[in-house]
PLY file of the C-alpha trace (Angstrom):
ply
format ascii 1.0
element vertex 463
property float x
property float y
property float z
element edge 462
property int vertex1
property int vertex2
end_header
-32.00 70.68 -35.18
-35.74 71.16 -34.83
-36.85 73.46 -32.05
-40.42 74.29 -31.15
-40.24 77.88 -29.97
-42.13 78.92 -26.91
-44.36 81.96 -27.12
-41.76 84.71 -26.92
-42.20 87.29 -24.20
-41.81 90.90 -25.30
-38.13 91.71 -25.65
-38.42 94.87 -23.49
-39.07 92.68 -20.43
-35.50 91.37 -20.47
-34.12 94.84 -21.18
-36.14 96.33 -18.36
-34.88 93.70 -15.92
-31.32 94.43 -16.93
-31.84 98.18 -16.64
-33.31 97.89 -13.15
-30.46 95.64 -12.10
-27.97 98.09 -13.60
-29.25 100.98 -11.50
-29.40 98.84 -8.37
-25.92 97.36 -8.88
-24.37 100.74 -9.55
-25.82 102.09 -6.34
-25.04 99.08 -4.15
-22.08 99.34 -1.81
-19.95 96.25 -1.51
-19.36 95.06 2.06
-15.86 95.57 3.46
-13.25 92.91 2.88
-12.54 90.46 5.68
-9.72 91.22 8.13
-6.31 90.26 6.74
-5.85 87.07 8.87
-9.12 85.70 7.42
-8.73 87.17 3.97
-5.27 85.79 3.33
-6.63 82.30 2.64
-8.86 83.67 -0.12
-5.82 84.82 -2.12
-5.44 82.94 -5.44
-1.98 81.74 -4.41
-3.54 79.94 -1.44
-6.62 78.50 -3.10
-7.43 74.85 -2.42
-5.80 73.72 -5.67
-2.41 75.03 -4.50
-2.98 73.73 -0.97
-3.44 70.20 -2.34
-0.20 70.50 -4.31
1.54 71.57 -1.12
0.02 68.69 0.86
1.33 66.10 -1.61
4.80 67.65 -1.65
4.93 67.95 2.16
3.88 64.30 2.59
6.65 63.23 0.22
9.15 65.46 2.00
8.10 63.82 5.25
8.67 60.37 3.75
12.14 61.43 2.64
12.93 62.81 6.08
11.63 59.69 7.77
13.71 57.44 5.52
16.90 59.35 6.23
16.15 59.90 9.91
15.34 56.25 10.51
18.71 55.26 9.13
17.20 53.31 6.26
18.54 55.78 3.73
22.02 57.13 3.49
22.66 60.52 1.96
25.49 58.89 0.02
23.47 55.99 -1.36
19.70 55.97 -1.41
18.09 52.58 -2.11
16.84 52.59 -5.69
14.10 50.13 -4.76
12.41 52.62 -2.44
12.97 55.52 -4.83
11.34 53.57 -7.65
8.39 52.67 -5.47
7.84 56.29 -4.43
8.13 57.38 -8.05
5.40 55.01 -9.21
3.16 55.74 -6.21
3.14 59.45 -7.03
2.63 58.95 -10.76
-0.25 56.58 -10.02
-1.88 59.29 -7.91
-1.34 61.84 -10.69
-2.95 59.66 -13.36
-5.79 58.01 -11.46
-6.99 61.31 -9.99
-7.77 62.49 -13.55
-9.79 59.38 -14.41
-13.38 60.32 -15.27
-14.97 57.72 -12.99
-12.82 58.96 -10.10
-13.78 62.58 -10.82
-17.48 61.70 -10.80
-16.97 59.77 -7.55
-15.35 62.80 -5.93
-18.28 65.03 -6.91
-20.79 62.40 -5.75
-19.13 62.09 -2.33
-18.75 65.85 -1.87
-22.40 66.54 -2.69
-23.78 63.94 -0.25
-23.78 66.66 2.42
-27.22 67.90 3.43
-28.11 71.58 3.27
-28.74 71.41 7.01
-25.01 70.99 7.61
-23.07 74.07 8.74
-22.29 76.37 5.83
-18.56 76.41 6.63
-18.44 72.64 5.92
-20.55 72.83 2.78
-18.59 75.74 1.33
-15.37 73.75 1.75
-16.87 70.65 0.13
-17.83 72.90 -2.77
-14.14 73.24 -3.61
-14.05 69.58 -4.72
-13.25 70.65 -8.28
-9.77 71.71 -7.07
-8.80 68.01 -7.04
-6.37 68.75 -9.88
-3.91 69.88 -7.22
-3.41 66.21 -6.37
-2.57 65.54 -10.03
0.05 68.30 -10.14
1.49 67.42 -6.72
1.79 63.75 -7.65
3.40 64.52 -11.02
5.94 66.92 -9.48
6.80 64.60 -6.61
7.07 61.60 -8.94
9.45 63.50 -11.21
11.64 64.56 -8.28
11.79 61.01 -6.93
12.72 59.74 -10.38
15.54 62.28 -10.62
16.85 60.94 -7.30
16.43 57.40 -8.60
18.40 58.30 -11.74
21.27 59.83 -9.76
21.47 56.79 -7.47
21.27 54.29 -10.35
24.00 56.19 -12.20
26.22 56.03 -9.12
25.70 52.28 -8.88
26.60 51.81 -12.55
29.78 53.86 -12.16
30.86 51.91 -9.10
30.17 48.60 -10.82
32.35 49.61 -13.79
30.06 47.70 -16.13
29.60 50.53 -18.61
26.23 52.04 -19.54
23.50 49.41 -19.13
20.33 49.55 -21.24
18.30 50.35 -18.12
20.21 53.62 -17.69
19.66 54.58 -21.33
15.91 54.21 -20.86
16.16 56.03 -17.52
17.85 59.05 -19.13
15.23 59.12 -21.88
12.53 59.15 -19.21
14.21 62.04 -17.38
14.27 64.14 -20.55
10.66 63.26 -21.32
9.35 63.97 -17.82
11.11 67.35 -17.68
9.62 68.26 -21.07
6.11 67.34 -19.94
6.52 69.34 -16.72
8.00 72.30 -18.60
5.14 72.59 -21.08
2.65 72.29 -18.20
3.94 75.45 -16.51
1.03 77.97 -16.46
2.70 80.63 -18.68
3.68 78.04 -21.32
0.33 76.26 -21.16
-1.59 79.52 -21.55
0.40 80.71 -24.59
0.85 77.34 -26.29
-2.12 75.25 -25.18
-2.15 73.00 -28.24
1.53 72.18 -27.66
0.85 71.51 -23.97
-2.05 69.21 -24.79
-0.12 67.16 -27.35
3.06 66.90 -25.26
0.96 65.90 -22.27
-0.90 63.22 -24.24
1.84 61.72 -26.38
4.57 62.37 -23.82
2.48 60.68 -21.15
1.86 57.65 -23.34
5.55 57.41 -24.22
6.61 57.77 -20.57
4.26 54.97 -19.55
5.67 52.79 -22.33
9.24 53.51 -21.22
8.38 52.60 -17.63
7.17 49.23 -18.91
10.34 48.84 -20.99
12.45 49.67 -17.93
10.57 47.03 -15.97
11.17 44.35 -18.60
14.86 45.25 -18.90
15.30 45.14 -15.15
13.63 41.74 -14.88
15.97 40.46 -17.60
19.00 41.93 -15.81
17.91 40.49 -12.48
17.69 37.01 -13.91
21.52 36.96 -13.74
22.44 39.70 -11.30
21.26 43.01 -9.89
23.54 45.73 -11.22
20.78 48.22 -10.38
18.60 47.67 -7.34
15.46 48.74 -9.17
12.16 47.75 -7.61
10.14 48.40 -10.74
9.89 44.62 -11.15
8.17 44.06 -7.80
4.58 42.95 -7.70
3.37 46.27 -6.27
5.14 48.22 -8.99
3.67 46.06 -11.74
0.21 46.57 -10.29
0.83 50.33 -10.22
1.87 50.32 -13.87
-1.14 48.21 -14.79
-3.48 50.60 -12.97
-1.96 53.62 -14.70
-2.21 51.94 -18.09
-5.85 50.99 -17.51
-6.75 54.51 -16.35
-5.14 56.07 -19.43
-6.71 53.60 -21.84
-10.23 53.51 -20.40
-11.61 56.71 -22.01
-10.22 55.62 -25.39
-12.01 52.29 -25.12
-15.23 54.33 -25.33
-14.17 56.33 -28.38
-17.11 56.84 -30.75
-17.84 58.82 -33.89
-21.38 60.15 -33.61
-23.64 62.06 -36.00
-24.49 65.63 -35.03
-27.02 68.23 -36.09
-25.81 71.81 -35.97
-27.89 74.97 -35.74
-26.22 78.35 -36.10
-28.29 81.21 -34.66
-25.46 83.57 -35.66
-21.90 83.57 -36.93
-20.77 83.50 -33.28
-22.56 80.40 -31.96
-23.26 76.81 -32.96
-25.83 74.71 -31.09
-24.75 71.09 -31.60
-27.16 68.21 -30.99
-25.79 64.74 -30.21
-27.19 61.42 -29.08
-25.77 58.94 -26.58
-27.01 55.66 -25.16
-27.41 57.30 -21.77
-28.70 60.83 -21.46
-26.00 62.86 -19.68
-26.83 64.25 -16.29
-27.30 68.03 -15.89
-24.01 69.77 -15.22
-21.86 67.17 -16.95
-19.54 67.79 -19.87
-18.61 65.86 -23.01
-15.22 65.88 -24.72
-15.52 66.23 -28.51
-13.01 66.32 -31.33
-12.68 66.39 -35.10
-9.17 64.86 -34.91
-9.15 62.52 -31.90
-5.37 62.13 -31.67
-4.63 65.84 -31.81
-7.17 68.01 -30.05
-10.06 67.66 -27.59
-12.48 70.24 -26.20
-15.01 69.77 -23.40
-18.44 71.42 -23.44
-21.34 71.36 -21.01
-24.23 69.05 -21.84
-27.76 70.43 -22.05
-30.12 67.41 -21.87
-33.54 67.62 -23.52
-36.09 66.29 -21.00
-37.74 63.13 -22.32
-35.32 62.69 -25.22
-32.07 60.80 -25.79
-30.43 63.72 -27.53
-28.69 66.61 -25.84
-27.05 69.86 -26.90
-23.74 71.56 -26.43
-23.20 75.27 -27.03
-20.04 76.18 -28.91
-19.08 79.84 -29.21
-16.37 81.31 -31.39
-13.37 81.56 -29.05
-10.41 80.35 -31.11
-9.34 78.58 -34.28
-11.02 75.25 -33.47
-14.37 76.68 -32.36
-14.33 79.25 -35.16
-13.78 76.55 -37.78
-16.65 74.49 -36.34
-19.04 77.44 -36.41
-18.03 78.36 -39.98
-17.92 74.80 -41.29
-20.25 72.59 -39.20
-19.35 68.88 -39.25
-21.75 66.01 -39.84
-19.99 63.89 -37.18
-17.87 64.45 -34.08
-15.71 62.10 -32.04
-16.55 61.63 -28.36
-14.63 59.60 -25.79
-15.00 58.45 -22.23
-18.05 59.21 -20.12
-19.84 62.42 -19.30
-18.00 64.07 -16.42
-19.19 66.28 -13.58
-18.44 69.99 -13.79
-18.08 72.85 -11.33
-21.76 73.76 -11.12
-22.70 70.31 -9.76
-21.88 71.66 -6.33
-25.16 73.63 -6.42
-26.91 70.90 -4.41
-24.77 71.80 -1.40
-26.72 75.05 -1.01
-30.32 76.08 -0.43
-30.16 78.73 -3.17
-27.49 79.92 -5.57
-26.85 82.79 -7.94
-25.47 81.87 -11.35
-23.30 84.55 -12.90
-22.48 83.96 -16.56
-21.10 85.92 -19.48
-21.51 85.06 -23.15
-21.24 81.33 -23.83
-21.01 80.69 -20.09
-24.76 80.19 -20.35
-24.01 76.71 -21.76
-22.91 75.11 -18.46
-25.62 77.03 -16.55
-28.63 76.22 -18.74
-28.94 72.50 -17.80
-29.14 73.44 -14.13
-31.82 76.03 -14.85
-33.86 73.47 -16.81
-33.40 70.69 -14.22
-34.41 73.13 -11.47
-33.03 70.94 -8.67
-31.95 73.97 -6.62
-33.63 77.40 -6.46
-31.46 79.85 -8.34
-31.28 83.26 -9.91
-29.50 83.94 -13.20
-27.36 86.96 -13.98
-26.19 86.84 -17.60
-24.13 89.54 -19.28
-24.14 89.03 -23.04
-23.92 91.10 -26.19
-27.18 91.24 -28.18
-28.58 88.00 -26.72
-31.39 87.38 -29.22
-29.24 88.23 -32.22
-26.34 86.11 -31.00
-28.09 83.06 -29.53
-31.47 83.11 -31.27
-35.00 83.66 -29.98
-35.60 79.97 -29.21
-32.72 79.70 -26.72
-33.48 83.04 -25.07
-37.14 82.12 -24.72
-36.12 78.78 -23.22
-34.01 80.59 -20.63
-36.79 83.05 -19.80
-39.30 80.22 -19.50
-37.04 78.55 -16.93
-36.14 81.81 -15.12
-38.65 84.58 -15.92
-36.94 86.94 -13.47
-33.46 86.38 -14.88
-31.28 89.43 -15.26
-30.11 89.43 -18.86
-27.69 92.30 -19.27
-27.22 93.36 -22.89
-23.70 94.77 -23.04
-24.41 96.23 -26.47
-26.92 98.67 -24.97
-25.99 98.82 -21.26
-22.19 98.59 -21.51
-19.98 96.34 -19.42
-21.24 95.93 -15.85
-19.32 95.66 -12.60
-19.81 91.91 -12.29
-18.66 91.74 -8.66
-21.23 94.35 -7.64
-23.89 92.74 -9.80
-23.18 89.31 -8.31
-23.27 90.67 -4.77
-26.52 92.53 -5.43
-28.20 89.35 -6.70
-26.73 87.30 -3.82
-28.15 89.74 -1.27
-31.50 90.40 -2.93
-32.34 86.73 -3.52
-31.09 85.33 -0.22
-28.61 82.94 -1.83
-25.97 80.93 0.00
-23.39 80.88 -2.81
-22.44 82.34 -6.17
-21.29 80.18 -9.11
-19.55 82.07 -11.90
-19.09 80.70 -15.43
-17.07 83.09 -17.57
-13.59 83.66 -18.96
-10.59 83.16 -16.69
-9.97 86.81 -15.80
-13.57 87.65 -14.96
-14.24 84.36 -13.15
-11.33 84.91 -10.81
-12.31 88.55 -10.37
-15.83 87.59 -9.26
-14.85 84.55 -7.19
-12.01 86.17 -5.28
-13.80 89.53 -5.04
-16.69 87.83 -3.23
-14.59 85.42 -1.16
-12.61 88.35 0.22
-15.91 89.53 1.64
-16.85 86.18 3.16
-19.28 85.11 0.43
-18.97 81.51 -0.86
-18.10 81.75 -4.56
-17.02 79.18 -7.12
-15.71 79.08 -10.68
-13.46 77.10 -12.99
-9.70 77.20 -12.28
-8.38 76.21 -15.75
-6.08 73.49 -14.45
-6.31 71.16 -17.45
0 1
1 2
2 3
3 4
4 5
5 6
6 7
7 8
8 9
9 10
10 11
11 12
12 13
13 14
14 15
15 16
16 17
17 18
18 19
19 20
20 21
21 22
22 23
23 24
24 25
25 26
26 27
27 28
28 29
29 30
30 31
31 32
32 33
33 34
34 35
35 36
36 37
37 38
38 39
39 40
40 41
41 42
42 43
43 44
44 45
45 46
46 47
47 48
48 49
49 50
50 51
51 52
52 53
53 54
54 55
55 56
56 57
57 58
58 59
59 60
60 61
61 62
62 63
63 64
64 65
65 66
66 67
67 68
68 69
69 70
70 71
71 72
72 73
73 74
74 75
75 76
76 77
77 78
78 79
79 80
80 81
81 82
82 83
83 84
84 85
85 86
86 87
87 88
88 89
89 90
90 91
91 92
92 93
93 94
94 95
95 96
96 97
97 98
98 99
99 100
100 101
101 102
102 103
103 104
104 105
105 106
106 107
107 108
108 109
109 110
110 111
111 112
112 113
113 114
114 115
115 116
116 117
117 118
118 119
119 120
120 121
121 122
122 123
123 124
124 125
125 126
126 127
127 128
128 129
129 130
130 131
131 132
132 133
133 134
134 135
135 136
136 137
137 138
138 139
139 140
140 141
141 142
142 143
143 144
144 145
145 146
146 147
147 148
148 149
149 150
150 151
151 152
152 153
153 154
154 155
155 156
156 157
157 158
158 159
159 160
160 161
161 162
162 163
163 164
164 165
165 166
166 167
167 168
168 169
169 170
170 171
171 172
172 173
173 174
174 175
175 176
176 177
177 178
178 179
179 180
180 181
181 182
182 183
183 184
184 185
185 186
186 187
187 188
188 189
189 190
190 191
191 192
192 193
193 194
194 195
195 196
196 197
197 198
198 199
199 200
200 201
201 202
202 203
203 204
204 205
205 206
206 207
207 208
208 209
209 210
210 211
211 212
212 213
213 214
214 215
215 216
216 217
217 218
218 219
219 220
220 221
221 222
222 223
223 224
224 225
225 226
226 227
227 228
228 229
229 230
230 231
231 232
232 233
233 234
234 235
235 236
236 237
237 238
238 239
239 240
240 241
241 242
242 243
243 244
244 245
245 246
246 247
247 248
248 249
249 250
250 251
251 252
252 253
253 254
254 255
255 256
256 257
257 258
258 259
259 260
260 261
261 262
262 263
263 264
264 265
265 266
266 267
267 268
268 269
269 270
270 271
271 272
272 273
273 274
274 275
275 276
276 277
277 278
278 279
279 280
280 281
281 282
282 283
283 284
284 285
285 286
286 287
287 288
288 289
289 290
290 291
291 292
292 293
293 294
294 295
295 296
296 297
297 298
298 299
299 300
300 301
301 302
302 303
303 304
304 305
305 306
306 307
307 308
308 309
309 310
310 311
311 312
312 313
313 314
314 315
315 316
316 317
317 318
318 319
319 320
320 321
321 322
322 323
323 324
324 325
325 326
326 327
327 328
328 329
329 330
330 331
331 332
332 333
333 334
334 335
335 336
336 337
337 338
338 339
339 340
340 341
341 342
342 343
343 344
344 345
345 346
346 347
347 348
348 349
349 350
350 351
351 352
352 353
353 354
354 355
355 356
356 357
357 358
358 359
359 360
360 361
361 362
362 363
363 364
364 365
365 366
366 367
367 368
368 369
369 370
370 371
371 372
372 373
373 374
374 375
375 376
376 377
377 378
378 379
379 380
380 381
381 382
382 383
383 384
384 385
385 386
386 387
387 388
388 389
389 390
390 391
391 392
392 393
393 394
394 395
395 396
396 397
397 398
398 399
399 400
400 401
401 402
402 403
403 404
404 405
405 406
406 407
407 408
408 409
409 410
410 411
411 412
412 413
413 414
414 415
415 416
416 417
417 418
418 419
419 420
420 421
421 422
422 423
423 424
424 425
425 426
426 427
427 428
428 429
429 430
430 431
431 432
432 433
433 434
434 435
435 436
436 437
437 438
438 439
439 440
440 441
441 442
442 443
443 444
444 445
445 446
446 447
447 448
448 449
449 450
450 451
451 452
452 453
453 454
454 455
455 456
456 457
457 458
458 459
459 460
460 461
461 462
């Protein structure tokens, strides 16, 4: 990749800025935490992601209560037609909510708010990226409804004395598959075995969708003579739901492309990958890339080059896949779907923001600094920035934000990021803080500031 370096400012300028910030941050006193009744809703267990899961489950519980209370359902024999419909409705929600066009629509709607709106409204809209709670809630509710459907269908088969119909065989296979997918998606399992989670989620999801179609066909064939199982999967609404789910799953793969890339390695820790697409991605979007499209995908923030069709992604050594790419750069990468909005797109909801990043977290932040749509201040804690990321990238950052605080952890040690974020928030008159870092530090900064009434945002690692 060819880069025309800007005239580099003297390196001591960045070090001096970091040193001044270090002294100021170490001396700053954090404001007291909010009173417990207000602070309780900032606890990670009650973040918006979990609230959305709860909302979906409560709505489904209400539907169950209404059905029983209205006399339409009997505790001894629930109608399989309604159970099947509720199953598909929840799975449709779970799948469609993850569709890239839907995600971009959510971000577009949430960021229509003007900065003149009350901050309490804008700070809530900023939590739009917690939409994954609807995915989890729908998947859990759909699985529970299908378990109820299975129990009811089994009871009907036993009472009919017709043996084990093919529909029940497929139903039992679906139960085993759905429980496996849910089990590998549990946070502890997903964190320790992410590759397993990703593959079970992908292939298990495809297989489950196929089995739902098989169940539909079998039920239609059975209903041509009789209805041993009152399954409503053959109804028009159910078929439309299956069609919508299938389309949503297939759509990103219809845009699967293998594209040439140019890779620059400023160090053995980082690869700057240049790609081209027909449409230049918007600042703050991400692109999913892979070397083996059926096995493993990774999303990285896009850094558009103004006036050019190409854009960059920053890949830092953080695991086997990224390490292999840095050590052995490819000539091509697979991309699929469309560029998708990321957390930092919520910046337009605020008059000024502070970006807090560590290490490769600069990747998602840089496009916003270059686009300069919202006034912002950068706080970046990184080890040996020029050695690790190269002079060209550091000079590009300093050209966009000359007053950026670049904290070199190799010389200044690890900072108190909550104090540093608060200091920048106060000194620069910002309305919000956006943190891009690893999971532990992101949550530490976000929840540490929210407990003090400061709007703060960061990834929640829900996918």
